[in-house]
TORGU-99690 format. One line per field, with one value per residue: x, y, z of N, C-alpha, C in turn; residue in one letter. Coordinates in nm, 2 decimals. Layout:
<nodes>
n.u [X / ...]
n.v [Y / ...]
n.w [Z / ...]
ca.u [X / ...]
ca.v [Y / ...]
ca.w [Z / ...]
c.u [X / ...]
c.v [Y / ...]
c.w [Z / ...]
residuo [a / ...]
</nodes>
This chain:
<nodes>
n.u [6.58 / 6.47 / 6.35 / 6.05 / 5.77 / 5.46 / 5.47 / 5.53 / 5.34 / 5.51 / 5.73 / 5.60 / 5.50 / 5.75 / 5.86 / 5.67 / 5.71 / 5.97 / 5.95 / 5.78 / 5.93 / 6.14 / 5.98 / 5.89 / 6.13 / 6.24 / 6.04 / 6.04 / 6.32 / 6.47 / 6.31 / 6.32 / 6.60 / 6.66 / 6.49 / 6.59 / 6.85 / 6.81 / 6.71 / 6.93 / 7.10 / 6.96 / 6.98 / 7.26 / 7.30 / 7.16 / 7.32 / 7.56 / 7.48 / 7.46 / 7.22 / 6.95 / 6.97 / 6.77 / 6.52 / 6.24 / 6.27 / 6.55 / 6.63 / 6.50 / 6.62 / 6.89 / 6.86 / 6.79 / 7.01 / 7.14 / 6.93 / 6.88 / 7.12 / 7.10 / 6.89 / 6.99 / 7.20 / 7.05 / 6.93 / 7.16 / 7.24 / 7.01 / 6.91 / 7.12 / 7.13 / 6.95 / 7.06 / 7.31 / 7.26 / 7.22 / 7.44 / 7.61 / 7.44 / 7.38 / 7.63 / 7.65 / 7.45 / 7.57 / 7.80 / 7.70 / 7.58 / 7.78 / 8.05 / 8.31 / 8.56 / 8.56 / 8.57 / 8.81 / 8.98 / 8.93 / 8.88 / 8.69 / 8.61 / 8.58 / 8.40 / 8.17 / 8.12 / 7.95 / 7.91 / 8.15 / 8.16 / 8.10 / 8.26 / 8.28 / 8.34 / 8.60 / 8.85 / 9.10 / 9.34 / 9.56 / 9.52 / 9.27 / 9.04 / 8.74 / 8.63 / 8.37 / 8.21 / 7.98 / 7.66 / 7.64 / 7.88 / 8.06 / 8.28 / 8.25 / 8.43 / 8.52 / 8.62 / 8.72 / 8.79 / 8.70 / 8.44 / 8.37 / 8.28 / 8.39 / 8.32 / 8.42 / 8.44 / 8.48 / 8.43 / 8.23 / 8.02 / 7.86 / 8.05 / 8.26 / 8.46 / 8.67 / 8.98 / 9.23 / 9.58 / 9.83 / 10.00 / 9.84 / 9.87 / 9.76 / 9.45 / 9.26 / 9.02 / 8.76 / 8.56 / 8.34 / 8.16 / 8.25 / 8.49 / 8.74 / 9.02 / 9.12 / 9.37 / 9.42 / 9.59 / 9.65 / 9.64 / 9.96 / 10.10 / 10.27 / 10.12 / 9.86 / 9.86 / 9.87 / 9.65 / 9.62 / 9.51 / 9.18 / 9.06 / 8.92 / 9.07 / 9.32 / 9.29 / 9.40 / 9.38 / 9.61 / 9.68 / 9.52 / 9.38 / 9.27 / 9.06 / 8.97 / 8.62 / 8.45 / 8.27 / 7.96 / 7.90 / 7.65 / 7.32 / 7.16 / 7.05 / 7.23 / 7.48 / 7.65 / 7.76 / 7.98 / 8.17 / 8.44 / 8.74 / 8.98 / 9.32 / 9.59 / 9.93 / 10.16 / 10.28 / 10.26 / 10.17 / 9.91 / 9.64 / 9.37 / 9.12 / 8.92 / 8.59 / 8.60 / 8.86 / 9.05 / 9.33 / 9.44 / 9.72 / 9.86 / 10.06 / 10.12]
n.v [18.66 / 18.98 / 19.04 / 19.20 / 19.40 / 19.51 / 19.17 / 19.11 / 18.92 / 18.72 / 18.70 / 18.62 / 18.37 / 18.24 / 18.24 / 18.07 / 17.84 / 17.78 / 17.73 / 17.51 / 17.32 / 17.28 / 17.16 / 16.93 / 16.79 / 16.76 / 16.60 / 16.37 / 16.27 / 16.06 / 16.04 / 16.30 / 16.32 / 16.11 / 16.18 / 16.43 / 16.35 / 16.17 / 16.34 / 16.50 / 16.30 / 16.25 / 16.50 / 16.51 / 16.29 / 16.38 / 16.60 / 16.47 / 16.34 / 16.55 / 16.69 / 16.93 / 17.18 / 17.35 / 17.29 / 17.31 / 17.16 / 17.12 / 17.38 / 17.48 / 17.31 / 17.39 / 17.66 / 17.62 / 17.54 / 17.67 / 17.66 / 17.39 / 17.30 / 17.43 / 17.30 / 17.04 / 17.08 / 17.14 / 16.89 / 16.73 / 16.84 / 16.81 / 16.55 / 16.33 / 16.05 / 15.96 / 16.07 / 15.95 / 15.69 / 15.74 / 15.86 / 15.86 / 15.94 / 16.19 / 16.31 / 16.31 / 16.50 / 16.73 / 16.76 / 16.83 / 17.07 / 17.24 / 17.40 / 17.23 / 17.35 / 17.53 / 17.37 / 17.25 / 17.47 / 17.57 / 17.36 / 17.08 / 17.10 / 17.38 / 17.45 / 17.30 / 17.24 / 17.09 / 16.82 / 16.71 / 16.63 / 16.37 / 16.07 / 15.90 / 16.03 / 16.16 / 16.38 / 16.46 / 16.69 / 16.68 / 16.51 / 16.59 / 16.44 / 16.29 / 16.07 / 15.85 / 15.66 / 15.39 / 15.25 / 14.99 / 14.88 / 14.96 / 15.20 / 15.52 / 15.70 / 16.02 / 16.23 / 16.55 / 16.72 / 16.62 / 16.53 / 16.27 / 15.95 / 15.66 / 15.34 / 15.14 / 14.81 / 14.68 / 14.59 / 14.40 / 14.51 / 14.81 / 15.11 / 15.25 / 15.45 / 15.66 / 15.76 / 15.97 / 15.93 / 16.17 / 16.24 / 16.16 / 15.91 / 15.68 / 15.53 / 15.47 / 15.25 / 15.16 / 14.92 / 14.86 / 14.67 / 14.44 / 14.42 / 14.50 / 14.67 / 14.83 / 14.90 / 15.10 / 15.15 / 15.44 / 15.57 / 15.64 / 15.74 / 15.99 / 16.14 / 16.07 / 16.17 / 16.44 / 16.51 / 16.49 / 16.28 / 16.17 / 15.94 / 15.70 / 15.67 / 15.42 / 15.17 / 14.95 / 14.70 / 14.68 / 14.60 / 14.43 / 14.44 / 14.27 / 14.38 / 14.42 / 14.44 / 14.75 / 14.85 / 15.02 / 15.30 / 15.32 / 15.18 / 15.30 / 15.50 / 15.69 / 15.63 / 15.48 / 15.65 / 15.78 / 15.59 / 15.52 / 15.67 / 15.75 / 15.84 / 15.98 / 15.96 / 15.99 / 15.96 / 15.68 / 15.57 / 15.50 / 15.57 / 15.39 / 15.53 / 15.47 / 15.55 / 15.54 / 15.60 / 15.41 / 15.29 / 15.17 / 15.09 / 15.11 / 15.02 / 15.10]
n.w [12.75 / 12.83 / 13.13 / 13.21 / 13.32 / 13.18 / 13.04 / 12.69 / 12.45 / 12.31 / 12.49 / 12.72 / 12.64 / 12.59 / 12.85 / 12.98 / 12.84 / 12.90 / 13.17 / 13.17 / 13.04 / 13.23 / 13.44 / 13.32 / 13.27 / 13.53 / 13.64 / 13.49 / 13.43 / 13.28 / 13.04 / 12.94 / 12.89 / 12.71 / 12.50 / 12.41 / 12.34 / 12.13 / 11.94 / 11.90 / 11.79 / 11.56 / 11.43 / 11.40 / 11.23 / 11.00 / 10.93 / 10.87 / 10.64 / 10.48 / 10.45 / 10.42 / 10.67 / 10.75 / 10.84 / 11.08 / 11.32 / 11.35 / 11.36 / 11.59 / 11.78 / 11.77 / 11.85 / 12.11 / 12.27 / 12.49 / 12.68 / 12.71 / 12.82 / 13.06 / 13.18 / 13.20 / 13.38 / 13.61 / 13.65 / 13.70 / 13.94 / 14.11 / 14.07 / 14.05 / 14.05 / 13.86 / 13.63 / 13.61 / 13.51 / 13.24 / 13.14 / 12.92 / 12.71 / 12.81 / 12.78 / 12.50 / 12.44 / 12.57 / 12.42 / 12.18 / 12.23 / 12.32 / 12.17 / 12.02 / 11.98 / 12.19 / 12.42 / 12.37 / 12.40 / 12.67 / 12.83 / 12.97 / 13.24 / 13.29 / 13.09 / 13.14 / 13.43 / 13.60 / 13.50 / 13.55 / 13.81 / 13.83 / 13.89 / 13.69 / 13.46 / 13.26 / 13.15 / 12.91 / 12.86 / 12.70 / 12.48 / 12.40 / 12.46 / 12.59 / 12.83 / 12.92 / 13.15 / 13.13 / 13.25 / 13.15 / 13.14 / 12.95 / 12.79 / 12.67 / 12.44 / 12.35 / 12.09 / 12.11 / 11.90 / 11.66 / 11.72 / 11.71 / 11.84 / 12.02 / 12.13 / 12.41 / 12.52 / 12.82 / 13.08 / 13.31 / 13.45 / 13.58 / 13.52 / 13.76 / 13.79 / 13.59 / 13.44 / 13.29 / 13.22 / 13.32 / 13.10 / 12.89 / 12.77 / 12.87 / 12.97 / 13.25 / 13.38 / 13.61 / 13.76 / 14.01 / 14.03 / 13.89 / 14.01 / 13.90 / 13.77 / 13.48 / 13.24 / 12.96 / 12.66 / 12.49 / 12.15 / 12.05 / 11.84 / 11.64 / 11.46 / 11.54 / 11.80 / 11.78 / 11.65 / 11.37 / 11.24 / 11.16 / 11.23 / 11.46 / 11.78 / 11.84 / 12.07 / 12.33 / 12.57 / 12.82 / 13.07 / 13.35 / 13.67 / 13.96 / 14.21 / 14.56 / 14.62 / 14.69 / 14.97 / 15.01 / 15.22 / 15.34 / 15.28 / 14.99 / 14.71 / 14.61 / 14.69 / 14.52 / 14.35 / 14.45 / 14.52 / 14.47 / 14.34 / 14.08 / 14.10 / 13.95 / 14.03 / 13.89 / 13.55 / 13.52 / 13.75 / 13.97 / 14.20 / 14.35 / 14.51 / 14.78 / 14.91 / 15.18 / 15.24 / 15.21 / 15.02 / 14.70 / 14.52 / 14.19 / 13.91 / 13.57]
ca.u [6.46 / 6.48 / 6.22 / 5.99 / 5.63 / 5.40 / 5.54 / 5.46 / 5.29 / 5.62 / 5.81 / 5.52 / 5.50 / 5.88 / 5.87 / 5.59 / 5.77 / 6.09 / 5.91 / 5.72 / 6.04 / 6.20 / 5.89 / 5.89 / 6.26 / 6.25 / 5.94 / 6.08 / 6.45 / 6.50 / 6.23 / 6.38 / 6.74 / 6.66 / 6.43 / 6.69 / 6.97 / 6.76 / 6.70 / 7.07 / 7.15 / 6.89 / 7.05 / 7.40 / 7.29 / 7.12 / 7.43 / 7.65 / 7.43 / 7.46 / 7.08 / 6.92 / 6.96 / 6.68 / 6.39 / 6.21 / 6.32 / 6.69 / 6.65 / 6.46 / 6.72 / 7.01 / 6.83 / 6.76 / 7.13 / 7.16 / 6.83 / 6.90 / 7.23 / 7.05 / 6.81 / 7.09 / 7.27 / 6.96 / 6.91 / 7.28 / 7.24 / 6.90 / 6.88 / 7.23 / 7.11 / 6.88 / 7.15 / 7.42 / 7.22 / 7.21 / 7.55 / 7.66 / 7.34 / 7.40 / 7.75 / 7.61 / 7.38 / 7.66 / 7.89 / 7.62 / 7.54 / 7.90 / 8.14 / 8.43 / 8.67 / 8.56 / 8.61 / 8.95 / 9.05 / 8.91 / 8.87 / 8.55 / 8.58 / 8.54 / 8.29 / 8.05 / 8.17 / 7.85 / 7.92 / 8.28 / 8.14 / 8.09 / 8.39 / 8.27 / 8.37 / 8.73 / 8.89 / 9.24 / 9.37 / 9.67 / 9.47 / 9.14 / 8.94 / 8.66 / 8.59 / 8.25 / 8.17 / 7.84 / 7.61 / 7.64 / 8.02 / 8.14 / 8.33 / 8.24 / 8.55 / 8.49 / 8.73 / 8.66 / 8.83 / 8.61 / 8.31 / 8.34 / 8.28 / 8.42 / 8.28 / 8.51 / 8.37 / 8.59 / 8.39 / 8.10 / 7.93 / 7.87 / 8.18 / 8.27 / 8.55 / 8.76 / 9.08 / 9.34 / 9.71 / 9.86 / 10.05 / 9.74 / 9.90 / 9.68 / 9.32 / 9.23 / 8.88 / 8.74 / 8.42 / 8.33 / 8.07 / 8.33 / 8.61 / 8.86 / 9.07 / 9.18 / 9.45 / 9.41 / 9.70 / 9.60 / 9.73 / 10.08 / 10.18 / 10.29 / 10.00 / 9.74 / 9.86 / 9.86 / 9.52 / 9.62 / 9.42 / 9.05 / 9.01 / 8.91 / 9.20 / 9.35 / 9.30 / 9.42 / 9.39 / 9.75 / 9.68 / 9.40 / 9.41 / 9.15 / 9.06 / 8.85 / 8.51 / 8.43 / 8.13 / 7.91 / 7.89 / 7.52 / 7.23 / 7.10 / 7.07 / 7.33 / 7.61 / 7.73 / 7.82 / 8.10 / 8.23 / 8.58 / 8.79 / 9.11 / 9.41 / 9.72 / 10.04 / 10.26 / 10.23 / 10.25 / 10.13 / 9.77 / 9.58 / 9.23 / 9.09 / 8.78 / 8.52 / 8.64 / 9.00 / 9.14 / 9.40 / 9.51 / 9.82 / 9.89 / 10.16 / 10.09]
ca.v [18.75 / 19.08 / 19.03 / 19.33 / 19.40 / 19.38 / 19.09 / 19.10 / 18.78 / 18.63 / 18.69 / 18.54 / 18.23 / 18.19 / 18.21 / 17.96 / 17.72 / 17.75 / 17.67 / 17.38 / 17.23 / 17.24 / 17.07 / 16.80 / 16.73 / 16.71 / 16.50 / 16.25 / 16.29 / 15.97 / 16.07 / 16.42 / 16.30 / 16.02 / 16.25 / 16.53 / 16.27 / 16.11 / 16.45 / 16.53 / 16.20 / 16.27 / 16.61 / 16.47 / 16.20 / 16.46 / 16.68 / 16.38 / 16.31 / 16.68 / 16.73 / 17.07 / 17.21 / 17.46 / 17.25 / 17.37 / 17.09 / 17.15 / 17.52 / 17.48 / 17.24 / 17.48 / 17.78 / 17.58 / 17.49 / 17.72 / 17.62 / 17.25 / 17.29 / 17.48 / 17.19 / 16.93 / 17.13 / 17.12 / 16.75 / 16.67 / 16.89 / 16.76 / 16.40 / 16.27 / 15.91 / 15.94 / 16.11 / 15.86 / 15.58 / 15.79 / 15.95 / 15.87 / 16.02 / 16.33 / 16.37 / 16.33 / 16.63 / 16.83 / 16.77 / 16.90 / 17.21 / 17.32 / 17.39 / 17.15 / 17.44 / 17.60 / 17.27 / 17.23 / 17.59 / 17.60 / 17.23 / 17.04 / 17.15 / 17.52 / 17.47 / 17.25 / 17.18 / 17.00 / 16.68 / 16.66 / 16.58 / 16.23 / 16.00 / 15.82 / 16.12 / 16.21 / 16.47 / 16.47 / 16.82 / 16.66 / 16.45 / 16.65 / 16.34 / 16.27 / 15.93 / 15.85 / 15.52 / 15.36 / 15.15 / 14.86 / 14.83 / 15.01 / 15.34 / 15.60 / 15.79 / 16.12 / 16.32 / 16.68 / 16.79 / 16.57 / 16.50 / 16.13 / 15.87 / 15.52 / 15.26 / 15.03 / 14.72 / 14.62 / 14.55 / 14.32 / 14.58 / 14.95 / 15.17 / 15.33 / 15.56 / 15.66 / 15.87 / 15.97 / 15.96 / 16.31 / 16.26 / 16.12 / 15.79 / 15.57 / 15.55 / 15.37 / 15.23 / 15.07 / 14.88 / 14.80 / 14.55 / 14.32 / 14.42 / 14.50 / 14.80 / 14.80 / 15.01 / 15.10 / 15.23 / 15.53 / 15.59 / 15.72 / 15.78 / 16.13 / 16.19 / 16.05 / 16.25 / 16.58 / 16.53 / 16.49 / 16.17 / 16.19 / 15.81 / 15.68 / 15.63 / 15.28 / 15.14 / 14.81 / 14.68 / 14.63 / 14.54 / 14.42 / 14.39 / 14.24 / 14.47 / 14.38 / 14.54 / 14.86 / 14.85 / 15.15 / 15.34 / 15.28 / 15.16 / 15.42 / 15.51 / 15.78 / 15.59 / 15.42 / 15.76 / 15.82 / 15.47 / 15.53 / 15.75 / 15.72 / 15.95 / 15.95 / 16.03 / 16.01 / 15.91 / 15.54 / 15.52 / 15.55 / 15.52 / 15.38 / 15.58 / 15.43 / 15.65 / 15.53 / 15.64 / 15.30 / 15.31 / 15.06 / 15.15 / 15.02 / 15.07 / 15.05]
ca.w [12.76 / 12.93 / 13.20 / 13.25 / 13.32 / 13.15 / 12.93 / 12.57 / 12.42 / 12.28 / 12.61 / 12.81 / 12.59 / 12.61 / 12.99 / 13.01 / 12.78 / 12.98 / 13.30 / 13.14 / 13.01 / 13.36 / 13.51 / 13.25 / 13.29 / 13.67 / 13.67 / 13.42 / 13.38 / 13.17 / 12.92 / 12.88 / 12.84 / 12.59 / 12.39 / 12.35 / 12.28 / 12.00 / 11.85 / 11.87 / 11.70 / 11.43 / 11.37 / 11.35 / 11.11 / 10.89 / 10.90 / 10.81 / 10.51 / 10.40 / 10.42 / 10.46 / 10.81 / 10.77 / 10.89 / 11.20 / 11.43 / 11.37 / 11.40 / 11.73 / 11.87 / 11.78 / 11.93 / 12.25 / 12.33 / 12.62 / 12.77 / 12.73 / 12.91 / 13.19 / 13.24 / 13.23 / 13.50 / 13.72 / 13.67 / 13.77 / 14.08 / 14.19 / 14.05 / 13.99 / 14.04 / 13.74 / 13.53 / 13.59 / 13.43 / 13.10 / 13.14 / 12.78 / 12.64 / 12.86 / 12.72 / 12.36 / 12.44 / 12.60 / 12.30 / 12.07 / 12.28 / 12.34 / 12.06 / 12.05 / 11.99 / 12.32 / 12.51 / 12.35 / 12.45 / 12.81 / 12.91 / 13.01 / 13.37 / 13.28 / 13.00 / 13.20 / 13.55 / 13.66 / 13.46 / 13.60 / 13.94 / 13.83 / 13.88 / 13.56 / 13.35 / 13.26 / 13.03 / 12.88 / 12.79 / 12.60 / 12.35 / 12.38 / 12.46 / 12.70 / 12.86 / 13.00 / 13.19 / 13.12 / 13.34 / 13.09 / 13.15 / 12.84 / 12.81 / 12.55 / 12.42 / 12.26 / 12.04 / 12.11 / 11.78 / 11.55 / 11.76 / 11.70 / 11.96 / 12.01 / 12.25 / 12.45 / 12.61 / 12.90 / 13.21 / 13.31 / 13.53 / 13.57 / 13.55 / 13.88 / 13.77 / 13.48 / 13.45 / 13.19 / 13.28 / 13.29 / 12.96 / 12.79 / 12.70 / 12.93 / 13.03 / 13.35 / 13.40 / 13.72 / 13.79 / 14.14 / 14.01 / 13.85 / 14.09 / 13.81 / 13.71 / 13.35 / 13.18 / 12.81 / 12.60 / 12.38 / 12.03 / 12.08 / 11.72 / 11.63 / 11.39 / 11.62 / 11.92 / 11.75 / 11.59 / 11.22 / 11.19 / 11.21 / 11.26 / 11.60 / 11.84 / 11.86 / 12.21 / 12.36 / 12.71 / 12.84 / 13.20 / 13.43 / 13.81 / 14.04 / 14.33 / 14.65 / 14.61 / 14.79 / 15.02 / 15.04 / 15.36 / 15.39 / 15.17 / 14.93 / 14.56 / 14.57 / 14.74 / 14.42 / 14.27 / 14.51 / 14.59 / 14.46 / 14.23 / 14.04 / 14.11 / 13.90 / 14.10 / 13.79 / 13.42 / 13.52 / 13.88 / 14.00 / 14.33 / 14.36 / 14.65 / 14.81 / 14.99 / 15.33 / 15.26 / 15.17 / 14.89 / 14.63 / 14.43 / 14.08 / 13.81 / 13.44]
c.u [6.49 / 6.34 / 6.17 / 5.84 / 5.57 / 5.48 / 5.46 / 5.43 / 5.41 / 5.70 / 5.73 / 5.52 / 5.64 / 5.90 / 5.79 / 5.65 / 5.89 / 6.06 / 5.86 / 5.83 / 6.11 / 6.11 / 5.89 / 6.02 / 6.28 / 6.15 / 5.98 / 6.21 / 6.49 / 6.43 / 6.29 / 6.52 / 6.74 / 6.59 / 6.53 / 6.81 / 6.93 / 6.75 / 6.84 / 7.13 / 7.09 / 6.96 / 7.19 / 7.40 / 7.25 / 7.24 / 7.54 / 7.61 / 7.41 / 7.32 / 7.06 / 6.90 / 6.86 / 6.54 / 6.36 / 6.26 / 6.47 / 6.71 / 6.61 / 6.56 / 6.85 / 6.98 / 6.82 / 6.89 / 7.15 / 7.06 / 6.84 / 7.01 / 7.19 / 6.97 / 6.90 / 7.16 / 7.18 / 6.94 / 7.04 / 7.28 / 7.13 / 6.88 / 7.00 / 7.21 / 7.04 / 6.97 / 7.25 / 7.38 / 7.22 / 7.33 / 7.61 / 7.57 / 7.35 / 7.52 / 7.73 / 7.54 / 7.48 / 7.76 / 7.83 / 7.61 / 7.66 / 8.00 / 8.27 / 8.56 / 8.68 / 8.61 / 8.76 / 9.03 / 9.04 / 8.91 / 8.72 / 8.51 / 8.53 / 8.42 / 8.16 / 8.09 / 8.08 / 7.88 / 8.05 / 8.27 / 8.13 / 8.23 / 8.40 / 8.31 / 8.52 / 8.77 / 9.04 / 9.27 / 9.50 / 9.61 / 9.33 / 9.04 / 8.87 / 8.62 / 8.47 / 8.21 / 8.02 / 7.79 / 7.62 / 7.79 / 8.11 / 8.18 / 8.31 / 8.36 / 8.53 / 8.62 / 8.67 / 8.68 / 8.73 / 8.47 / 8.27 / 8.35 / 8.31 / 8.38 / 8.38 / 8.43 / 8.47 / 8.55 / 8.25 / 7.99 / 7.94 / 8.01 / 8.17 / 8.35 / 8.64 / 8.86 / 9.19 / 9.47 / 9.75 / 9.92 / 9.96 / 9.77 / 9.82 / 9.55 / 9.29 / 9.08 / 8.86 / 8.59 / 8.42 / 8.24 / 8.15 / 8.46 / 8.74 / 8.89 / 9.15 / 9.26 / 9.46 / 9.52 / 9.63 / 9.69 / 9.84 / 10.16 / 10.18 / 10.16 / 9.88 / 9.74 / 9.84 / 9.73 / 9.52 / 9.54 / 9.29 / 8.99 / 9.00 / 9.04 / 9.21 / 9.37 / 9.32 / 9.44 / 9.53 / 9.76 / 9.55 / 9.43 / 9.27 / 9.16 / 8.94 / 8.74 / 8.49 / 8.29 / 8.08 / 7.89 / 7.75 / 7.43 / 7.17 / 7.14 / 7.19 / 7.47 / 7.71 / 7.80 / 7.95 / 8.18 / 8.38 / 8.62 / 8.94 / 9.20 / 9.55 / 9.83 / 10.16 / 10.20 / 10.21 / 10.20 / 9.99 / 9.73 / 9.43 / 9.19 / 8.94 / 8.72 / 8.56 / 8.79 / 9.10 / 9.20 / 9.45 / 9.59 / 9.85 / 9.99 / 10.12 / 10.21]
c.v [18.85 / 19.09 / 19.17 / 19.31 / 19.52 / 19.31 / 19.10 / 18.95 / 18.69 / 18.60 / 18.60 / 18.40 / 18.17 / 18.15 / 18.09 / 17.83 / 17.68 / 17.68 / 17.53 / 17.28 / 17.18 / 17.14 / 16.93 / 16.72 / 16.68 / 16.61 / 16.37 / 16.27 / 16.19 / 16.00 / 16.20 / 16.39 / 16.22 / 16.09 / 16.35 / 16.45 / 16.22 / 16.23 / 16.50 / 16.43 / 16.22 / 16.39 / 16.58 / 16.38 / 16.28 / 16.54 / 16.59 / 16.35 / 16.44 / 16.72 / 16.87 / 17.08 / 17.32 / 17.42 / 17.30 / 17.30 / 17.12 / 17.29 / 17.54 / 17.42 / 17.33 / 17.60 / 17.74 / 17.53 / 17.54 / 17.67 / 17.47 / 17.23 / 17.33 / 17.37 / 17.07 / 16.96 / 17.11 / 16.97 / 16.68 / 16.72 / 16.82 / 16.61 / 16.33 / 16.12 / 15.87 / 15.97 / 16.01 / 15.73 / 15.61 / 15.88 / 15.97 / 15.96 / 16.17 / 16.39 / 16.39 / 16.47 / 16.75 / 16.86 / 16.84 / 17.05 / 17.30 / 17.30 / 17.32 / 17.24 / 17.51 / 17.50 / 17.25 / 17.35 / 17.60 / 17.47 / 17.21 / 17.10 / 17.29 / 17.54 / 17.42 / 17.17 / 17.07 / 16.85 / 16.62 / 16.61 / 16.43 / 16.17 / 15.92 / 15.90 / 16.17 / 16.28 / 16.48 / 16.60 / 16.80 / 16.61 / 16.50 / 16.54 / 16.33 / 16.13 / 15.93 / 15.70 / 15.50 / 15.26 / 15.01 / 14.81 / 14.88 / 15.15 / 15.41 / 15.70 / 15.89 / 16.20 / 16.45 / 16.75 / 16.75 / 16.54 / 16.36 / 16.06 / 15.72 / 15.45 / 15.15 / 14.94 / 14.64 / 14.57 / 14.48 / 14.39 / 14.73 / 15.01 / 15.26 / 15.46 / 15.54 / 15.77 / 15.86 / 16.00 / 16.11 / 16.34 / 16.21 / 15.99 / 15.67 / 15.62 / 15.44 / 15.37 / 15.13 / 15.05 / 14.81 / 14.67 / 14.42 / 14.32 / 14.42 / 14.64 / 14.76 / 14.93 / 14.99 / 15.20 / 15.31 / 15.52 / 15.68 / 15.76 / 15.93 / 16.19 / 16.18 / 16.14 / 16.39 / 16.61 / 16.54 / 16.38 / 16.18 / 16.05 / 15.80 / 15.63 / 15.48 / 15.26 / 14.99 / 14.80 / 14.61 / 14.56 / 14.54 / 14.37 / 14.37 / 14.32 / 14.42 / 14.49 / 14.63 / 14.86 / 14.99 / 15.18 / 15.30 / 15.26 / 15.29 / 15.44 / 15.60 / 15.73 / 15.54 / 15.53 / 15.80 / 15.71 / 15.48 / 15.61 / 15.71 / 15.84 / 15.91 / 16.03 / 16.05 / 15.96 / 15.76 / 15.48 / 15.58 / 15.49 / 15.51 / 15.41 / 15.55 / 15.55 / 15.65 / 15.56 / 15.53 / 15.32 / 15.18 / 15.12 / 15.05 / 15.10 / 15.01 / 14.97]
c.w [12.87 / 13.01 / 13.25 / 13.25 / 13.26 / 13.04 / 12.80 / 12.54 / 12.39 / 12.41 / 12.71 / 12.77 / 12.61 / 12.76 / 13.03 / 12.96 / 12.86 / 13.11 / 13.28 / 13.11 / 13.14 / 13.43 / 13.45 / 13.28 / 13.43 / 13.71 / 13.60 / 13.35 / 13.26 / 13.03 / 12.85 / 12.82 / 12.71 / 12.47 / 12.32 / 12.29 / 12.15 / 11.90 / 11.81 / 11.77 / 11.56 / 11.36 / 11.32 / 11.23 / 10.98 / 10.84 / 10.83 / 10.66 / 10.42 / 10.36 / 10.47 / 10.61 / 10.84 / 10.82 / 11.04 / 11.32 / 11.46 / 11.42 / 11.55 / 11.82 / 11.88 / 11.86 / 12.08 / 12.33 / 12.47 / 12.72 / 12.80 / 12.83 / 13.05 / 13.26 / 13.28 / 13.36 / 13.62 / 13.75 / 13.74 / 13.91 / 14.16 / 14.18 / 13.98 / 13.97 / 13.91 / 13.62 / 13.50 / 13.50 / 13.28 / 13.08 / 12.99 / 12.69 / 12.68 / 12.79 / 12.57 / 12.35 / 12.47 / 12.48 / 12.19 / 12.11 / 12.30 / 12.23 / 12.10 / 12.06 / 12.13 / 12.43 / 12.50 / 12.41 / 12.60 / 12.89 / 12.95 / 13.15 / 13.37 / 13.20 / 13.07 / 13.32 / 13.62 / 13.63 / 13.51 / 13.74 / 13.95 / 13.81 / 13.75 / 13.44 / 13.37 / 13.14 / 13.03 / 12.80 / 12.70 / 12.47 / 12.32 / 12.37 / 12.59 / 12.71 / 12.95 / 13.03 / 13.19 / 13.22 / 13.28 / 13.09 / 13.04 / 12.87 / 12.67 / 12.55 / 12.31 / 12.22 / 12.02 / 11.97 / 11.66 / 11.59 / 11.76 / 11.83 / 11.94 / 12.14 / 12.28 / 12.55 / 12.69 / 13.03 / 13.20 / 13.40 / 13.51 / 13.60 / 13.67 / 13.86 / 13.65 / 13.50 / 13.35 / 13.27 / 13.24 / 13.15 / 12.85 / 12.73 / 12.75 / 12.98 / 13.13 / 13.37 / 13.52 / 13.74 / 13.92 / 14.13 / 13.97 / 13.92 / 14.01 / 13.78 / 13.58 / 13.30 / 13.03 / 12.76 / 12.48 / 12.26 / 12.06 / 11.96 / 11.71 / 11.57 / 11.47 / 11.74 / 11.90 / 11.67 / 11.44 / 11.16 / 11.25 / 11.25 / 11.42 / 11.66 / 11.86 / 12.01 / 12.23 / 12.51 / 12.74 / 12.98 / 13.27 / 13.57 / 13.87 / 14.17 / 14.42 / 14.63 / 14.72 / 14.83 / 15.05 / 15.18 / 15.42 / 15.27 / 15.12 / 14.78 / 14.52 / 14.60 / 14.63 / 14.33 / 14.32 / 14.58 / 14.58 / 14.34 / 14.20 / 14.04 / 14.06 / 13.98 / 14.01 / 13.66 / 13.42 / 13.65 / 13.91 / 14.14 / 14.31 / 14.50 / 14.67 / 14.90 / 15.13 / 15.35 / 15.23 / 15.03 / 14.84 / 14.52 / 14.31 / 13.99 / 13.67 / 13.39]
residuo [i / t / m / g / l / p / l / n / p / p / a / d / s / a / r / s / a / r / h / a / l / s / l / i / a / t / a / r / p / p / a / f / i / t / t / i / a / r / e / v / h / r / h / n / a / a / q / a / n / s / q / s / q / q / n / v / h / t / t / t / l / a / r / a / k / t / e / i / l / r / v / i / d / i / l / i / e / k / m / p / g / d / v / v / d / l / l / v / e / v / m / d / i / i / m / y / c / i / e / g / s / l / v / k / k / k / g / l / q / e / c / f / p / a / v / c / k / f / y / m / v / g / y / c / d / r / s / y / r / i / a / v / g / a / r / q / g / s / v / a / l / y / d / v / r / t / g / k / c / q / n / i / h / g / h / k / g / p / i / t / a / v / s / f / a / p / d / g / r / y / l / a / t / y / s / n / a / d / s / h / i / c / f / w / q / m / n / t / s / l / l / g / s / i / g / m / l / n / s / a / p / q / l / r / c / i / k / t / y / q / v / p / p / v / q / p / a / s / p / g / s / q / n / h / l / k / l / a / r / l / i / w / t / s / n / r / n / i / i / l / m / a / h / d / g / k / e / h / r / f / t / v]
</nodes>
């Protein structure tokens, strides 16, 4: 909206609605995220069933993509502790609001840098896949090209960090709650690696290491967000870097 005075009635209503949406979202982040995520799932289900996309709800959701992303960005900045509990739902929303072709071309960091602040989110520009660690110990693996998502259950507690190997062949996941780091081998077939197969990638856990738990610097709700991160030094070597600077090195 080109803001000018006096505002015409439609512009005034749009401004009021925009402000109200921000207030609702910041007052109750879980309610906002789950509501939008459910609407996205409903839209995707209708689209998969080839139903008409002309109803008012779908039209409204499609028109609101930019606004939804703006609010999600605000929540990540102001209330990351609330967002991290629903990080998979947030990524569902982001994947709906941003075209997969744009993410494939520019990368997740450029398309929506706010969500990349979480160590529980990783993007591979070789295989065009996004990994998101959940509070329940599972990892959601998105294929940017198809929009499909596969869930991996590999930990007994919240995921602390995820990261793809530089060549895209391995995915590392770490949970400070169960004190384990797991290495998953991605589909390395020629057809799977270049995206000619639309099926979900085949994953298998090839190695698991036990790691001493990382203690937070001080009590607080935000400390668990930055406990540790995973840094690949080569295609087969990785460092688990704790917030206090301690390093644990592993080889796939």
